[in-house]
N, C-alpha and C positions, 0 to 999 in steps of 0.2 A: 579565857577570862571574859566575863560579861560586863556590860556597862554598869549594871547594878553593883558588881563587885569592885568596880573602880570608884564608886561614890563613897565607899567607906573602907577604911583599912581592915584587912582581913584578920589582923592580929592587933592586940592592944599594946604590944610592946613598942617602945620608941624606936626610931630608925637607928641603925648601927652607925657608930662614928665613921666607919669606913665608907658607908653609903653617902653620908652627909658630906664627907670630904670629897668623894668622887663628884657629886653633884656640884659642890662648890668650885672644884677645879674646872668642870665643864662650863659652868656659868662664867668663869673668868675668861676662858677661851672664846665663848660666845659673845661676851661683852666686847672683846676686841673687834670681832666682826660687826657687831651691832654698832659699836662706837664709830666704826669707819663707814657705817650705813651702806654696806655693800649692795643690798637688794634695792634700796631706794635710789641710790646713786646710779645704779645700772639702769633702772627704769627711767630716771630723768634723762640720762645721756641718750637713751634710745627714743624717747617720746617727746620730751619737752626740755631741751637743753637750756632754755632761758630761766627755768625755775630753780629755786634753791630747795634744799632738803626741808627747811622750815616751812615752806609752802605746802609740801606733802603732809607735814605734821598737822598743819592747820586744817587741811582737807580731811585728814583722818579723824581729827577731833570733831569736826562738823558731823561726820558720819556716826560717831559714837554717842553724841549728845541726844538725850531723850527729851522731847518737848521742844519748845521754841528755842531756836539757835540765835544767839546774839553774839556780838563781839566779846562781851564779858564772859559768856559761857564758853566760847572757844578758848579764850585766855586761861580761864580756870581749868578747863580740861587739859590744856597744854602745860599748866603750872608755870605760866609766864606772866609778866607784868601786863596789865590791861593796855597800856600804851603800845607795847610791842605787838600785842594781839591786834590792836587797831591798825597798826602799820601793815601787818601781814595781810589782813582782810582788805584794806584799801588797795594794796598792790594786786591782790587776786581779783578784786572788782575791776580795777583798771585794765587787767589782762583779759577780762571777759569770762573768767572762770567762775566767779561768784557774782551775785547781785544782791542789792538790798531791797527788801519789801517791807511795807508797813505792817505792823502787827494788827491783827483783827481785834485783839483784846484791848490794845492800847496803841492808838495811831501815832503816838509820839515815839514809840520804840521801833527800831529797825530790826528786822529779822534778816538773817543771812541764809541764802539758798544758792545751790549750785545752778549754773546755767546749763543749757543743753551741751554747750562746748565743754563745760566742767564735767558733766556726766560722761561724755565721750572720752575726755582726757583720763578720768579716773578709771574707766573700763579698760583703756589701753594700758595704763600703768599696772592695774591689777593683773592683766594678762601677762605682762612682762615678768612681774614678780612670781606669778604662779609657774611660768615656764622655767624660771631659774630654780625654783624649789623642786619642780618636777625632775629637772636634770639631776639635782642633788639626791633625790629619793628614788630615782628610776631603778636601781638595783635592789631595793628593799623588797623582801617578800610581802605580799599583800597583808597577811595576818599581822606581821610585825609592824607594818606601817599603820594599820588600823588601831592596834594597841597603843603605839607611840602617840598617835594623834589624840586619842582620848586621854592618855596619861599626861601629855604635854598641856592640853587644855585644862585639866584638873590642876596641874602644877601652877600654871600661870594664874588661874582663878584664885587659888589659895594664896599665892604671892600677892595678888592685888588686894585680897581681903585683909591679909596681914599688914600690908602697907597702909591701907585705909584706916585700920584700927590704930596702928602706931601713930599715924598722922593726927588722928582725932585726939589721942591721948596727949600728944605734944601740944596741940592747940588748947586743950583743957588745962594743962599744967601751966601754960603761959597766961591763961585768962585768970588763974587764981591769984 
């Protein structure tokens, strides 16, 4: 299976109810693991015991934001109230993980950036997460793992797009 064949369905038929049910069941099982935040909690316990899982969420949101990173952008990316985002950022600034810089476009705005310590911390956390995933995947044949990683990326991207579309439709219906 090539990357090109992964980008489009090879057949026009809808997915079978059995396949949809199997994916739904696996998502339920995975949700329990994700809900317990196993990977993030393991990383925190090993690297930064004083941090909370929401701190990692804020740092991950900062990484994903394109353009200038502000407290508001972090809160929006995390889908939390701006005041909660502000408290998380303030705590990470106090811990020396983030710092506030003045925007070059508008000096009244504060931009949020990681410090050297924050970069180092995130590199260590990523290493712990990857080591845990490597342990889980170590017995997988290389071809299966390559296919899975591409398909999983496609699945998550499709899910994000569907969620974004649904969220926009809900916002538009409330605005009417």
